[in-house]
N, C-alpha and C positions, 0 to 999 in steps of 0.2 A: 428246765422243767423235765421231770421224770415221770413215767407212767406208774400206776399201781397195777400189780399183777394179781389176778383173781381167777377163781375156777367156779364153774357151775356144773351140777350133776344133771344129766339128761338120761332119758330111758330109751334103750334100743332093744332089738330082739334078743340080744344076749345078756341084758342086764343094764345096770347103770354105768355110765361112762362120764369122764370129766372133760369139759371143754374149757380150755384156758383162754383168757382174754386180758388185754391191757386196757386200762381206763385212764383217760386224760381229762384235765379240767376240773371244775367245781362239781362235786357230786350232787349238790342241791340245785344245779342250774335247771331252768325251765325249758332249756333247749338241749335235747339229746340227739346225737348222731351215732348211728351204727355203720361201721365200715367193714365190708366183707370182701375178701380177696378172691383171686382167680383159682383155677383148679389145683395147681401144684404149688401155690404160694402160701403166704401166711399173714397174720394180722400186722406184723411189724413193717410190712410194705407201706403202711399208712402213717408212719411216725411223723414225717415232715408235714403232711396235711393235718394230722391230728394236733400237732403243736400250734399251728396257725389257727385252727378252729377253736382250740381252747383259749387262745388269746382273745378271740372274738366272743367269748362267753359261753361256748358250747361245752357240754359234757360229751366226750367222745369215747365210744366203745369199739374195740378192734379185736374180734375173736379169731383164734386159730380154729378153723373148721376141723372136725374129727379126721384123724389120719395125717395131720399136718403139724409141724413144729412141736409145741408143748401139749397139745391135746391128745387124748387117748386114740389108739387105733381101733377100728371096728373089727372084731373077729368075723362077723358075718358081712360078706360083700354087699348084700342087699341093702344094708344100712347106709352105704355110700350112694345115696340117691337124692335128687332134688326134693321130692316130697318129704323125705325124712329130715333133710337139712332145714326145710321150712319149719317143720315141727320143732326142731331144736332151737331155732331162732325165736319161735313163739315163747318157748320156755325162758330164753335169755331176756326177752322183753319183759316178761312177767317178773323176773328177778330184779330188773331195773326199777320196777315200781313206777312206771310212767304210763300215761294214757296214749301218748303219741311219740313217734320218733321220726327223724329224717334218716334216709337210707342212702348210702353211697356204696355201690357194688361194682367191682371190676369183673368182667367176663362171667364166670360162674356166680359170683356174688351179685351181679346184676340180674341174672336169671332168677335167683332166689328172691331178690327184691321185687321183681315183676310179679312173681307168684304171690308173695305176701300182699302186694298192693292191689291185686286183682280181686281179693275177697271183699265181701260186703262188711262194712264197719271195720275196715283195716286200720291198724295203728300207724300205718305209713302216712306221714303228712306230706313230705316232699321226697321225690325219688331222683337220684342221680345214677345213671347207668353208664359205665365206662366201657366202650368198644364192644358192645353186644346189643342184640336186638331180637325181635320176634322171629327173624328168619336168619339161619346160618347155613351157608353152603357146605357140602360134604368135603370138598377138596382141602380147605385149610384145617378142618378137623382131623383129617387123615394125617397131615403133616405134623400137627401138634402131638397126636398120639405116638407118632414115630419117635420124636425126640424125648417124650416123656418115658418111653419104654427103655431108654438106654441105661439109666441108673449106674454110671461109672463110679469107681472108687479111686481116690487120690491119696497118695502117700504124704503129700504136704499141702499146706494151705494155699500157697501161691499157685500151684497147678489147679487146685479146685477153683480158685478165684478166676483164673484165665478161662476155664471152661464156662463158668457162670457168665462171664462177660460176653462170650459168644452166644450163649443161650438167651441172654436178655437183650440182644441187639434190637429186636422189635419194640422194646419198651422205650427206646429213645433216651436212655440214661446218658447224660452229657458230662458228668463230673466224676472224678475219682472218689470224692467224698460219698456220693450217692452209691457208687459201685461197692465201695467198702462196706457201706451200711447193709446193702442187700446180701453181700457175701457173709457178713457176720451172722445173719439170721437165716441162712440158707442151707447150712450143713450141720451134721453131727458126726461124732466119731463112733464107728462101729466097734465090735468086739476085737477086731484086728488092728485097731488104731488108725484106720483109714477114714478120710473125709467122704461122707455120702450125703446126697441131697436129703433134706429132712422131711420127707413125706413117705407114707406107707406105699411101697411099690405096688401093692394090690389095687390101689385106686385106679391104676391104668387099665385094669381089666373091666372097670365100670365106665370107662370113657366111651361114649357112643359115637361111632364114626358113621353118621348118616345125616342127610339133610334134615334140619330141624325147623319146624314150622310152629310158632307159638302165637300167631296172630289172634287166635281165639282168646288168648290171655291178654294180649296187648289191648284189644278192643274193649275190655272191661275196666281198664285202669282210668281213673278220673283225677288223680292227684297231680299237682304240678310236677313236671318231669324235665330234667336236663339230660340230654343225650350227648355223650362225649365220644370222639372218634379220633384215632390216629390216621393221618391223611393217607397212609399206605396200607391201611387195614384191608384184609381180604375176608375177615370174619364179619365185620359190619360194613356192608357195601353201601355205596352212594344210593343205589336204587332203594335199598331197605330204609335208609335214613329219610329219603324223600317221602316214602309212604308213611313213616312214623310221624313226620311233621304235619301230616294232614289231620291228625288228631288235635283237639283243642288242648291248650295248656302245655305245649311241648316246646322247649328251646333246644338249641343245638350249638355246639362248639367243636371245632376241629383243630388239631395240633399238628404242626409240621415236624418232621424228623422222627416220627413214630409210626409203628404199624399196630400190631396187636400185642399188648395194649399199652397206651400211655401210662408211665409209671406214677403219675400224680405226685412227683417230687419237684418238678420244675416250678419256679415262682409263677410263671404265666398260667400254668394249669391249676395251681393252688388258688391263685387270685380269682380265676374264673369261677371255681366252685364256691369259694367263700362269698364273693360278691353276689352270686345268684341266690345262695341260701339267705344271706342278709336281706336281699330285696324281697324275699318271701315274707319277712317279718313286718314289712311296711304295709299299711292298709291300702288296698286297691293299687298296688304297685304294678306298673306295666310289665309285660313280658320282655325279657332281655334277649335279643338275638345277637349272637356273636358272629363276626364275619368269618367266612371260610378262607383259610389261609392256604 
């Protein structure tokens, strides 16, 4: 199974720009899922999950957010913002010509999903947020910005892959196949022929290193929500999860061997998401609580 590559034009402060996305599954499916990646990643992170969802009858859309992979870079730094990304995703949903979508978001993608789900008459039917919540401490954000700022160049692919392996340790990637997949979609060659991480280095200037409090958004979300967490995560703390679970219609799953954020490539992680989404299709299905590992 191979994805279809597509582009959509969105409007920013400097004009129109292209957002690239890959589409999996039957285009006429009545079940559409949008998967949105973390701050410095891209839509190809979801390939393994998307294939499984497509086999379960879903149409799966995985965009590269602006400044990442095959999407255009924003000339104006102000356009690298959560409110603007929410607006871009509204345009994408309109392009898909569907009334409702399920949303799977890792880190930044989860924050965008929470924002969309908080609005009245939201198109978000079910929400899966991966290792992010309505409260983020300052300390892990500072560390993330530090390594995002490095942007080293590599003369050969093997050196680039070794660096990426270290960078992605918190993702809990267990197999060489999965690492190779991530490396294949994580670099481009610059004008000097060196391998460089494939995101606009200017996005780092937009990364806010301060305590983040979004409880006012979380408290307005009413759709069924599945919260995922890497057991060693410092971004999504256990205290935050416990507060999130006080809201109705919220389920939780935690994965060993991962911090921020589970890669969603492991069969256990994929099965958890697919099983939960499929259960939402059943009338009056009970909430599914997964054990903490």
